[in-house]
Backbone as ProteinMPNN parsed JSONL, in Angstrom:
{"seq_chain_A": "MTAQQVDSDRATIAAAIIVREGEVLLVRRRVSEGKLSWQFPAGEVEPGESEVEAAIRETAEEVGLEVQGVERLGKRVHPATERTMVYVACEVVGGTARVVDADELAEVEWCDRAKLLEHVPYPFYEPVQKYLDRSLGV", "coords_chain_A": {"N_chain_A": [[237.44, 67.768, -42.512], [238.894, 68.148, -45.671], [238.588, 66.664, -48.994], [241.008, 66.964, -50.295], [242.801, 67.134, -48.151], [242.473, 64.609, -47.012], [243.4, 63.055, -49.146], [246.103, 63.668, -49.13], [247.204, 61.995, -47.307], [247.216, 59.596, -48.525], [248.774, 57.34, -50.826], [250.191, 58.45, -53.92], [248.828, 57.739, -57.134], [250.164, 56.102, -59.898], [249.784, 56.127, -63.326], [250.067, 54.267, -66.308], [250.376, 55.196, -69.59], [250.116, 53.586, -72.39], [250.968, 53.292, -75.64], [250.832, 51.605, -78.699], [251.445, 50.895, -82.011], [249.236, 52.471, -82.972], [247.266, 51.985, -81.079], [245.936, 52.059, -77.738], [246.588, 50.778, -74.489], [244.176, 49.45, -72.368], [242.767, 48.517, -69.218], [240.288, 46.513, -67.642], [238.903, 46.868, -64.604], [238.013, 44.656, -61.935], [236.471, 45.665, -59.878], [234.692, 48.525, -60.163], [235.518, 52.012, -60.036], [233.362, 54.145, -59.248], [232.185, 55.507, -62.189], [234.331, 54.552, -63.471], [235.511, 51.877, -64.996], [237.0, 50.841, -67.116], [240.343, 51.506, -67.479], [243.671, 52.947, -67.422], [246.618, 50.916, -66.956], [247.577, 50.976, -63.576], [248.676, 52.047, -60.299], [249.507, 52.349, -56.784], [252.183, 54.518, -55.832], [254.999, 53.318, -54.332], [256.814, 53.615, -51.169], [259.988, 55.171, -51.541], [260.09, 54.824, -54.237], [260.053, 56.073, -57.571], [257.629, 57.99, -59.443], [257.583, 57.236, -62.136], [258.902, 54.75, -61.994], [256.954, 53.38, -60.511], [254.797, 53.287, -62.335], [255.903, 51.652, -64.306], [256.402, 49.276, -62.819], [253.779, 48.607, -61.935], [252.55, 48.12, -64.401], [253.9, 45.795, -65.248], [253.141, 44.054, -63.142], [250.336, 44.0, -63.377], [249.641, 43.506, -66.129], [251.709, 42.137, -67.354], [253.52, 43.297, -69.138], [256.673, 44.544, -70.2], [257.754, 47.731, -69.857], [259.046, 51.011, -70.67], [259.48, 54.237, -69.264], [258.555, 57.166, -71.017], [257.689, 59.809, -71.041], [256.608, 62.144, -68.63], [253.382, 62.993, -68.213], [251.672, 64.547, -66.662], [250.131, 65.729, -63.554], [247.498, 65.419, -61.221], [244.607, 65.88, -59.036], [242.319, 63.417, -59.198], [239.074, 63.909, -60.476], [236.941, 62.125, -60.019], [237.784, 60.059, -58.27], [239.212, 61.364, -56.353], [241.868, 60.971, -55.822], [245.398, 61.587, -55.888], [246.887, 61.683, -58.976], [249.375, 60.598, -61.265], [250.425, 60.722, -64.557], [252.041, 58.711, -66.878], [253.634, 58.449, -69.889], [254.385, 55.545, -71.651], [256.445, 53.114, -73.354], [256.331, 49.954, -75.015], [258.632, 47.442, -74.216], [258.927, 44.74, -74.045], [257.21, 41.532, -73.933], [253.75, 40.323, -73.686], [250.559, 41.688, -73.583], [248.355, 40.771, -71.04], [245.967, 39.462, -68.677], [247.405, 39.482, -65.658], [247.178, 40.003, -62.944], [244.673, 38.641, -61.738], [242.951, 38.932, -59.61], [242.499, 41.612, -59.453], [242.028, 42.551, -62.084], [239.728, 42.199, -64.825], [239.888, 42.074, -67.598], [242.068, 42.866, -70.403], [242.743, 45.167, -73.035], [243.805, 46.213, -76.24], [243.17, 49.271, -77.661], [241.81, 51.002, -80.399], [241.065, 54.361, -81.562], [238.21, 54.493, -81.813], [237.281, 52.294, -80.241], [238.376, 53.043, -77.814], [236.812, 55.302, -77.206], [234.371, 54.029, -76.846], [234.823, 52.556, -74.493], [235.665, 54.533, -72.721], [233.84, 57.057, -72.455], [233.993, 59.733, -71.698], [235.741, 62.878, -71.241], [239.352, 62.814, -71.207], [241.982, 63.699, -68.902], [243.496, 66.71, -69.768], [246.379, 66.894, -70.626], [246.85, 64.14, -71.063], [244.944, 63.542, -73.009], [245.916, 65.132, -75.126], [248.348, 63.84, -75.611], [247.395, 61.309, -76.419], [245.993, 62.085, -78.714], [248.128, 62.895, -80.343], [249.532, 60.482, -80.488], [247.74, 58.495, -81.347], [246.731, 59.586, -83.602], [244.735, 62.138, -84.875]], "CA_chain_A": [[238.616, 67.527, -43.337], [238.541, 68.155, -47.091], [239.096, 65.54, -49.789], [242.421, 67.221, -50.576], [243.549, 66.784, -46.949], [242.431, 63.152, -46.895], [244.248, 62.486, -50.188], [247.521, 63.863, -48.84], [247.631, 60.858, -46.498], [247.173, 58.393, -49.361], [249.83, 57.311, -51.836], [249.9, 58.878, -55.288], [248.611, 56.67, -58.106], [250.874, 56.294, -61.164], [249.105, 55.461, -64.44], [250.896, 54.08, -67.498], [249.682, 55.418, -70.855], [250.935, 52.75, -73.272], [250.472, 53.297, -77.009], [251.61, 50.756, -79.596], [250.84, 50.67, -83.328], [247.951, 53.142, -83.112], [246.296, 51.538, -80.068], [246.321, 52.313, -76.351], [246.226, 49.658, -73.63], [243.268, 49.686, -71.247], [242.433, 47.365, -68.384], [238.987, 46.626, -66.98], [239.02, 46.448, -63.21], [236.899, 43.846, -61.428], [235.647, 46.571, -59.072], [234.714, 49.862, -60.75], [235.601, 53.181, -59.159], [232.321, 54.991, -59.821], [232.002, 55.214, -63.608], [235.604, 54.102, -64.023], [235.833, 50.455, -64.984], [238.133, 50.74, -68.037], [241.357, 52.47, -67.062], [245.054, 52.641, -67.766], [247.293, 50.199, -65.873], [247.942, 51.981, -62.577], [248.702, 51.625, -58.91], [250.131, 53.273, -55.835], [253.628, 54.706, -55.763], [255.472, 52.787, -53.056], [257.898, 54.405, -50.558], [261.302, 55.03, -52.154], [259.924, 54.556, -55.67], [259.627, 57.241, -58.343], [256.343, 57.82, -60.128], [257.835, 56.468, -63.367], [259.161, 53.367, -61.561], [255.671, 52.784, -60.115], [254.031, 52.996, -63.549], [256.562, 50.5, -64.933], [256.149, 48.099, -61.963], [252.355, 48.261, -61.978], [252.269, 47.541, -65.715], [254.396, 44.414, -65.214], [252.339, 43.268, -62.202], [248.942, 43.861, -63.806], [249.423, 42.991, -67.491], [252.845, 41.357, -67.836], [254.335, 43.978, -70.143], [257.845, 45.301, -69.802], [257.686, 49.04, -70.5], [259.933, 52.054, -70.158], [258.863, 55.556, -69.244], [258.967, 58.037, -72.108], [257.361, 61.204, -70.742], [255.64, 62.388, -67.554], [252.375, 63.818, -68.873], [251.066, 65.508, -65.751], [249.705, 65.297, -62.225], [246.284, 66.103, -60.77], [243.706, 65.138, -58.169], [241.284, 62.902, -60.091], [237.783, 64.427, -60.03], [236.016, 61.052, -59.618], [238.305, 59.255, -57.153], [239.87, 62.286, -55.425], [243.24, 60.508, -55.577], [246.428, 62.25, -56.677], [247.258, 60.836, -60.108], [250.453, 60.991, -62.153], [250.272, 59.998, -65.82], [253.35, 58.49, -67.471], [253.63, 57.812, -71.204], [255.335, 54.432, -71.661], [256.494, 52.311, -74.571], [256.547, 48.534, -74.764], [259.974, 46.921, -74.431], [258.796, 43.299, -74.229], [256.064, 40.862, -73.331], [252.435, 40.343, -74.311], [249.57, 42.15, -72.61], [247.39, 39.761, -70.609], [245.609, 39.633, -67.271], [248.326, 38.818, -64.738], [246.567, 40.159, -61.623], [243.263, 38.27, -61.943], [242.145, 39.422, -58.488], [242.2, 43.025, -59.675], [241.612, 42.839, -63.458], [238.855, 41.264, -65.537], [240.399, 41.918, -68.965], [242.91, 43.912, -70.993], [242.423, 45.332, -74.458], [244.421, 47.276, -77.032], [242.027, 49.999, -78.209], [241.974, 52.107, -81.338], [240.322, 55.539, -81.106], [236.771, 54.192, -81.694], [237.099, 51.414, -79.079], [238.697, 53.855, -76.641], [235.628, 56.118, -76.917], [233.327, 53.132, -76.319], [235.171, 52.189, -73.126], [235.844, 55.741, -71.899], [233.089, 58.054, -73.225], [234.112, 61.066, -71.114], [237.057, 63.453, -71.561], [240.544, 62.512, -70.423], [242.798, 64.804, -68.41], [243.947, 67.353, -71.0], [247.688, 66.452, -71.143], [246.726, 62.754, -71.54], [244.211, 63.614, -74.279], [246.825, 65.653, -76.155], [249.295, 62.77, -75.938], [246.659, 60.305, -77.198], [245.719, 62.656, -80.036], [249.381, 62.803, -81.105], [249.988, 59.1, -80.637], [246.754, 57.692, -82.08], [246.303, 60.309, -84.797], [243.451, 62.795, -84.615]], "C_chain_A": [[238.184, 67.454, -44.803], [239.108, 66.924, -47.789], [240.585, 65.714, -50.072], [243.276, 66.838, -49.369], [243.592, 65.271, -46.759], [243.399, 62.535, -47.89], [245.727, 62.628, -49.855], [248.073, 62.724, -47.984], [247.683, 59.564, -47.304], [248.243, 58.489, -50.438], [249.312, 57.809, -53.181], [249.717, 57.646, -56.162], [249.359, 57.028, -59.394], [250.172, 55.467, -62.238], [250.02, 55.421, -65.65], [250.032, 54.24, -68.746], [250.556, 54.752, -71.915], [250.293, 52.703, -74.651], [251.426, 52.473, -77.861], [250.824, 50.586, -80.892], [249.42, 51.227, -83.423], [246.873, 52.696, -82.134], [246.852, 51.822, -78.675], [245.808, 51.156, -75.498], [245.312, 50.124, -72.502], [243.064, 48.382, -70.497], [241.048, 47.598, -67.803], [239.123, 46.038, -65.591], [237.802, 45.627, -62.813], [235.937, 44.687, -60.605], [235.795, 47.965, -59.66], [234.873, 50.912, -59.659], [234.615, 54.201, -59.714], [232.078, 54.563, -61.252], [233.239, 54.572, -64.215], [235.76, 52.591, -63.92], [236.986, 50.19, -65.947], [239.094, 51.871, -67.7], [242.701, 52.109, -67.682], [245.634, 51.77, -66.652], [247.815, 51.222, -64.867], [247.975, 51.365, -61.187], [249.472, 52.62, -58.069], [251.651, 53.307, -55.969], [254.065, 54.253, -54.372], [256.6, 53.651, -52.496], [259.239, 54.106, -51.229], [261.267, 54.816, -53.658], [259.527, 55.852, -56.372], [258.274, 56.949, -58.992], [256.504, 56.993, -61.396], [258.094, 55.003, -63.024], [257.866, 52.663, -61.173], [254.838, 52.416, -61.333], [254.595, 51.756, -64.251], [256.254, 49.216, -64.144], [254.694, 47.665, -62.052], [251.976, 47.632, -63.318], [252.712, 46.086, -65.756], [253.511, 43.543, -64.323], [250.922, 43.011, -62.706], [248.788, 43.154, -65.147], [250.626, 42.288, -68.099], [253.68, 41.996, -68.923], [255.541, 44.621, -69.495], [257.79, 46.608, -70.577], [258.783, 49.937, -69.951], [259.2, 53.38, -70.231], [259.439, 56.43, -70.342], [258.798, 59.506, -71.72], [256.367, 61.255, -69.584], [254.639, 63.392, -68.109], [251.725, 64.837, -67.947], [250.616, 64.861, -64.456], [248.465, 66.092, -61.848], [245.592, 65.278, -59.698], [242.539, 64.719, -59.061], [239.91, 63.339, -59.594], [236.809, 63.347, -59.546], [236.485, 60.321, -58.363], [238.916, 60.103, -56.044], [241.252, 61.801, -55.001], [244.199, 61.342, -56.423], [246.922, 61.255, -57.725], [248.441, 61.448, -60.845], [250.335, 60.107, -63.387], [251.622, 59.938, -66.518], [253.174, 57.794, -68.822], [254.733, 56.754, -71.202], [255.331, 53.76, -73.023], [256.859, 50.881, -74.21], [257.976, 48.15, -75.136], [259.896, 45.418, -74.691], [257.538, 42.768, -73.577], [254.793, 40.994, -74.156], [251.418, 40.728, -73.252], [248.55, 41.051, -72.334], [247.025, 40.06, -69.161], [246.587, 38.813, -66.433], [247.712, 38.844, -63.34], [245.06, 39.916, -61.742], [242.37, 38.689, -60.775], [241.671, 40.853, -58.749], [241.601, 43.309, -61.054], [240.71, 41.755, -64.027], [239.363, 41.025, -66.953], [241.307, 43.078, -69.336], [242.573, 43.991, -72.471], [243.232, 46.473, -75.054], [243.281, 47.952, -77.791], [242.457, 51.043, -79.23], [241.086, 53.244, -80.844], [238.84, 55.229, -80.895], [236.493, 53.336, -80.456], [237.386, 52.167, -77.78], [237.482, 54.697, -76.236], [234.462, 55.279, -76.403], [233.581, 52.845, -74.828], [235.245, 53.393, -72.182], [235.161, 56.908, -72.623], [233.137, 59.478, -72.669], [235.528, 61.578, -71.369], [238.164, 62.96, -70.627], [241.127, 63.817, -69.895], [243.519, 65.388, -69.631], [245.339, 66.933, -71.487], [247.665, 65.007, -71.673], [246.01, 62.753, -72.886], [245.11, 64.112, -75.408], [247.834, 64.591, -76.583], [248.613, 61.699, -76.787], [246.352, 60.814, -78.595], [246.958, 62.564, -80.918], [249.714, 61.356, -81.448], [249.034, 58.229, -81.464], [246.35, 58.329, -83.393], [244.906, 60.863, -84.581], [242.424, 62.375, -85.643]], "O_chain_A": [[237.214, 66.772, -45.132], [239.981, 66.235, -47.262], [241.337, 64.74, -50.089], [244.36, 66.279, -49.536], [244.627, 64.717, -46.388], [244.137, 61.611, -47.55], [246.529, 61.786, -50.261], [249.286, 62.513, -47.945], [248.15, 58.542, -46.801], [248.577, 59.579, -50.903], [248.148, 57.612, -53.529], [250.375, 56.627, -55.954], [249.204, 58.131, -59.917], [249.987, 54.26, -62.082], [250.67, 56.412, -65.982], [249.065, 53.501, -68.934], [251.602, 55.28, -72.293], [249.209, 52.145, -74.819], [252.647, 52.609, -77.771], [249.663, 50.178, -80.867], [248.51, 50.545, -83.894], [245.695, 52.993, -82.333], [248.063, 51.827, -78.458], [244.729, 50.619, -75.749], [245.629, 51.066, -71.776], [243.174, 47.294, -71.062], [240.673, 48.732, -67.505], [239.421, 44.855, -65.428], [236.695, 45.869, -63.294], [234.728, 44.455, -60.626], [236.889, 48.528, -59.661], [234.43, 50.733, -58.525], [234.978, 55.027, -60.55], [231.798, 53.393, -61.513], [233.2, 54.099, -65.351], [236.107, 52.079, -62.856], [237.87, 49.392, -65.633], [238.709, 53.039, -67.644], [242.838, 51.098, -68.371], [245.19, 51.872, -65.508], [248.423, 52.22, -65.253], [247.387, 50.314, -60.934], [250.016, 53.602, -58.574], [252.306, 52.287, -56.185], [253.561, 54.745, -53.362], [257.276, 54.348, -53.254], [259.586, 52.948, -51.458], [262.313, 54.644, -54.283], [258.753, 56.64, -55.83], [257.843, 55.798, -59.072], [255.662, 56.147, -61.701], [257.566, 54.109, -63.686], [257.692, 51.481, -61.469], [254.235, 51.344, -61.366], [253.838, 50.913, -64.733], [255.889, 48.196, -64.729], [254.409, 46.48, -62.225], [251.163, 46.708, -63.36], [251.975, 45.231, -66.247], [253.166, 42.423, -64.699], [250.369, 41.933, -62.49], [247.913, 42.301, -65.302], [250.569, 41.877, -69.258], [254.473, 41.313, -69.571], [255.46, 45.17, -68.396], [257.779, 46.605, -71.808], [259.372, 49.658, -68.907], [258.403, 53.618, -71.139], [260.648, 56.442, -70.576], [259.649, 60.341, -72.027], [255.397, 60.498, -69.561], [255.008, 64.519, -68.439], [251.272, 65.886, -68.405], [250.7, 63.647, -64.271], [248.382, 67.29, -62.117], [245.942, 64.12, -59.473], [241.847, 65.571, -59.618], [239.601, 63.165, -58.415], [235.932, 63.64, -58.733], [235.678, 59.999, -57.491], [239.117, 59.624, -54.928], [241.747, 62.178, -53.939], [243.862, 61.754, -57.533], [247.32, 60.136, -57.402], [248.508, 62.664, -61.03], [250.167, 58.893, -63.277], [252.271, 60.962, -66.729], [252.634, 56.691, -68.894], [255.867, 57.025, -70.806], [254.344, 53.822, -73.756], [257.584, 50.622, -73.25], [258.466, 48.482, -76.215], [260.692, 44.875, -75.458], [256.887, 43.447, -72.782], [254.761, 41.679, -75.178], [251.409, 40.167, -72.156], [247.962, 40.478, -73.252], [247.711, 40.836, -68.496], [246.588, 37.583, -66.501], [247.722, 37.836, -62.633], [244.274, 40.858, -61.836], [241.155, 38.792, -60.938], [240.587, 41.25, -58.321], [240.764, 44.2, -61.191], [240.888, 40.566, -63.761], [239.284, 39.907, -67.46], [241.318, 44.121, -68.683], [242.168, 43.002, -73.081], [243.338, 47.551, -74.471], [242.513, 47.285, -78.485], [243.342, 51.859, -78.973], [240.422, 53.107, -79.816], [238.265, 55.66, -79.895], [235.563, 53.626, -79.702], [236.717, 51.951, -76.769], [237.161, 54.792, -75.051], [233.652, 55.762, -75.612], [232.658, 52.889, -74.014], [234.928, 53.285, -70.998], [235.825, 57.667, -73.328], [232.39, 60.341, -73.13], [236.421, 60.79, -71.68], [237.947, 62.725, -69.438], [240.804, 64.9, -70.384], [244.087, 64.645, -70.432], [245.483, 66.636, -72.672], [248.38, 64.686, -72.623], [246.419, 62.043, -73.805], [245.073, 63.578, -76.516], [248.139, 64.455, -77.768], [249.189, 61.23, -77.768], [246.441, 60.057, -79.562], [246.867, 62.202, -82.091], [250.127, 61.051, -82.567], [249.471, 57.337, -82.191], [245.696, 57.688, -84.216], [244.003, 60.144, -84.154], [241.279, 62.824, -85.591]]}, "name": "protein", "num_of_chains": 1, "seq": "MTAQQVDSDRATIAAAIIVREGEVLLVRRRVSEGKLSWQFPAGEVEPGESEVEAAIRETAEEVGLEVQGVERLGKRVHPATERTMVYVACEVVGGTARVVDADELAEVEWCDRAKLLEHVPYPFYEPVQKYLDRSLGV"}
């Protein structure tokens, strides 16, 4: 069975790309997925839930922010985790980013471009990178 076949049995992961005032929100997971310890708030799409709804819910559950979906940036099978990923650009509606799910997250941080490169020194999925370039300024 190939990784693609295995992944089809697993729920899609929805990631929230949240940019505010020239910074993007990252979370550091307590358990890294390979090289991935700093990531976007994300989690599995639940039955009956849209990908955008999942990104919004996961953001609230993990970091306590109320966000709304702005744009679906793309979908792919992640090369490191082999999970189907959907990336959703979101904007903050309310709340303050903090660790809400302490079992899953070690910390949260708003990152400018330099800090983002420190935490994630490898390329992002191209549609996400283009969105970050537009939103953070090249």
